[in-house]
N, C-alpha and C positions, 0 to 999 in steps of 0.2 A: 624493432630498434628504434624509430624514430619517436616513437613517445615516452621513452626514457626519459628520467629527468638527468638534467646537464651533468651531474657530478657523475652516478652509476654510467651512463652514457660514454663519457672521456675515459674513464674506466675502461671500461669495454672495447673501445675503440685501440687505446693503447695495449689492451694483451691481442686484439687481431692482429696488431703489428709485431709483438712480440714473436706470436705464432711463425709467422710469414718470416721475419730474420732466422729462426731455429730452422724452417723447413725448408724454404725454398734457396736451399746452397749457391744456384748456378746466379739467381738475381744478388745474393748478398755478395758474391766472389766479384762480379759487376762493379755492385755500388763500391766496393771496398779500391778496387782499380782506379778506378774516376776517381776517387777521394784522394787517393795517392799521387794523381796526376793535380789534382787542384789544388791542393796542400800536403805539399812534400815537405815541409817544415813541421808537420804538426806531429805530434808521438803517435807510433802506431795505436797505442790504448786509445787516445783521445779520437782517430779515426775510426777508431771501433764501434766508440760510443756514438759518435755523431752518423753513423752509418744505422747502430740499433734507432734511434729516434727518429731517421729518417723513414724508416719502416714504421714505427708508431705513428708520423706524421699519416700516412697513407690509410692506417685503419681510422685513424680520426676523420679521416675523408668520407670514408664509407658509410660512418654511424653520421655527421653532418649533412650527407646527401640524403640518406633515409629522413633525417629533420625536416630537410626542406621538403621533401615529397609529401611529406605527410599533415604539413603543416601550412596554411595560409601564406603566401610571399610577404602580406606585412609583417608578418611573426618575422620571416629569416631577415627581412630587410633592418629589424630593431635589433641586428646583431653584426650591422655592417657599418663602420663610417667611412668616408670619401675623403680624401684628403688630396687637394692639390685639384677641384675641378676648376676653377679657372683658366687653367692650359689648356685643358679640353675645350671650353668655353671658347676660348680665343682663338684655335685652331677651328672650330666648327664656322664662327662667326667671319673670320679671313677666308675660308676654301668651299664651306657649303660641305665639306665630307672630309673624310680621317679614314688614316688606317691604321689600326692599334697595333702597337706591338706586345705580345706578353708572351707568357715563357709558363711551365708546368712547375710555378713555384706556389705557396701555401694553397688555398683550396681553389685552385685556377677554375674550376667549374662554378663558382659561386659569384665569377664575374658576370655571366649571362645572367643572372639575378638582378646584382647591382648595377646592371644597365640603366634599369629604371628609376635608380637614383639621379640620373646625369641628364633624364630629359630627352634623350636622339635615341634613335632606331638602331639596332644593331644586327649584324648580319658577321657571322664567323663560319670560317673553312674550317673542315673539320676532317679528321679518319679517325675509323674506329681504334679505340685504346687497347693496349695487350691484355689489360684482363677483363672477359667479356662480360663477369657480373658487374664493375664497376663502370664500364662502357655502356651497359642497360640502364643504369642508374643515372648517369651523366644525360643519355639521349631522354630520358623522358625528364629530368630539370630542365633542359635547354626548350623542350617542348613546351612546359608548363609558362617557362619565364617569356613564351612569344619571342625568339630570336628566330631569326632566318638562317637556314642552316645551307650551306653548300660545299660538295665534296670537295676532296681536295683536288681527285683527279678531275681534270677537265675543266676547273673553277675559273678561266680568266672569264669567261664571257658573261658567269654571274657576275663576279667580283665587282667588272667593269659597269655592270648594271645597276648594282646595288650601289656605285659612289654615284653615278646620275644620278640617282633617286636620294641624293643626301643622306646615305647613311653612314654609318661606323663601321669596317668592315674589322673584324680580327682576326689576326692569325698567331699562330705559335711558332716561336722559331728557335727554339733551342733545343732541336732533336737533330740526328745526325743525317745530312743529305747525300746522296750517290755524288759521282764526279759530275756526272751529266747533269744534276742539279743544283748544284752548289759551287761556291767558292770557297777558297780556304783561307782563314781570315784567324786572328788570335781568339784564342779563350779560353782564360784562364793560365795566357804565357806558351799554350802550344795550340799550330795551327787545327782549326776544326772547319770540316767540310759544314758550309754553313748554306742553306740554301738562297739563291737569290731573288727569289721569286717576288720578295716583299720590295727588295730596293728596285726591281723592274716595274714593279707597279706604281712604285713614289715616281719614279724617275719620266714613265710615259705619263702621268694623269696630271703630276705635281701636285699631288697631295700630299699633306703632311703626314708623318709618323709619330704616334703619341704614344710613348711607352706608358703601361698600364700593369702594375702588378698587386698582386693580392698576398698580404701575409697574415697568418694567425698571430693573434696577441695572446699574453699572458694570462687572459681572463678569459680565453675560448672564445672572442669576439672576433671580428675581421676587419683588416685595414686595406681598402682598394688605394692603395697610392697611384696618381696622376704624376704624372713627368713632362717638363717642356718638350715641345715638338721637337723633331727632327728633320730638317729640309734636306731634301736632295740640294746634293754639290752642284753649283752652278756652270762646271767644269763642260768644255764642249766635249770630251772625251767620254764616252758613254760609261764603256767597260770601268773607265776609272772611277766614274761616279756610283757604279754599281757595287765596287769593291768600297768604296768608303764608306757609303752608307751602311753597306752590312757589317763594317766593322765597328760602326758607332750603333748600331742595334747591337750588337753580341756586347759591346762593353756595356750598355745598360744594362742587359739580362744578366752580365756577369754580376754587377752592385747590387742588384736585387737578390742574389742570390746569397752573394756574402752578407746581406740584412738579416735574412735567416737561412743559413746553410742548410740546418735539418729537414728544409722543405720544400727541397729541390728531388725532382724524380733522379736520384743517382743509380737508379737501378737500367737505366737507357745507356746503351754503349755510343757514347758523345763520340768519342773519338776513333768510331770503327774505320771508319773510311780514310786512308792515309793519301798524304800528296804519290804521286808517281816514286820520285824517289825512294820513299818508307816503305815497307812493309806492312802490310796490314796488319793491325793489330788486336790483342784483346778488349783495351780499354776503350 
């Protein structure tokens, strides 16, 4: 699959996504429920079209991962451009380490390759993807790209070590968190249980949080957008500082999703955990 020319490969990826849209009814219903929460004013037909395009995006991702695994990394990097590298350089020069905020937007797995364009070493906190085949491809690409992997469970010591060694540490923060692990902060106008781990690390280490997101462009190439750093609040109230920073992280993720809404992982039940006053919902 990775040896196909770009146009047939793109057609194959979209076809794979269309098949998934038709056959994976549970995932399709979850995506449509999420889209109804995020875009309540969008006509139902338009939300369904957006849902289908998000499945096609996942099919394209699978083909792109095969391409990245079957070609030299230099060929992969030819299809990637970086925007806002100055923000990352300023944060690294000022603090000597950075926490990277990212999300399942665009082909997020290509960020592991794109870090070579920044000149800074990367450690990423990972958990297995729900799709075993896609997870296997992703793990192979991460190892090929030379990033350091840290399992999400019990990651604190390894993450602190990576920061002490002057590395970037990447964390995906756009998935549902349990009540024990998360705080409820707005996401597309609705409270969403969001992991407080990144904000805890930032307040403890004073490392800046730099939002970095991937976006597939119209020509099939990839943009890595680096945004200005988010600094932890100076308030002496630690809990308030954690909530404030997590809110700003969610706002950055939401802005990235709105930029390319068809390229987010809508099949994930992002709003599953509800505040105690609400019932658990399927969205």
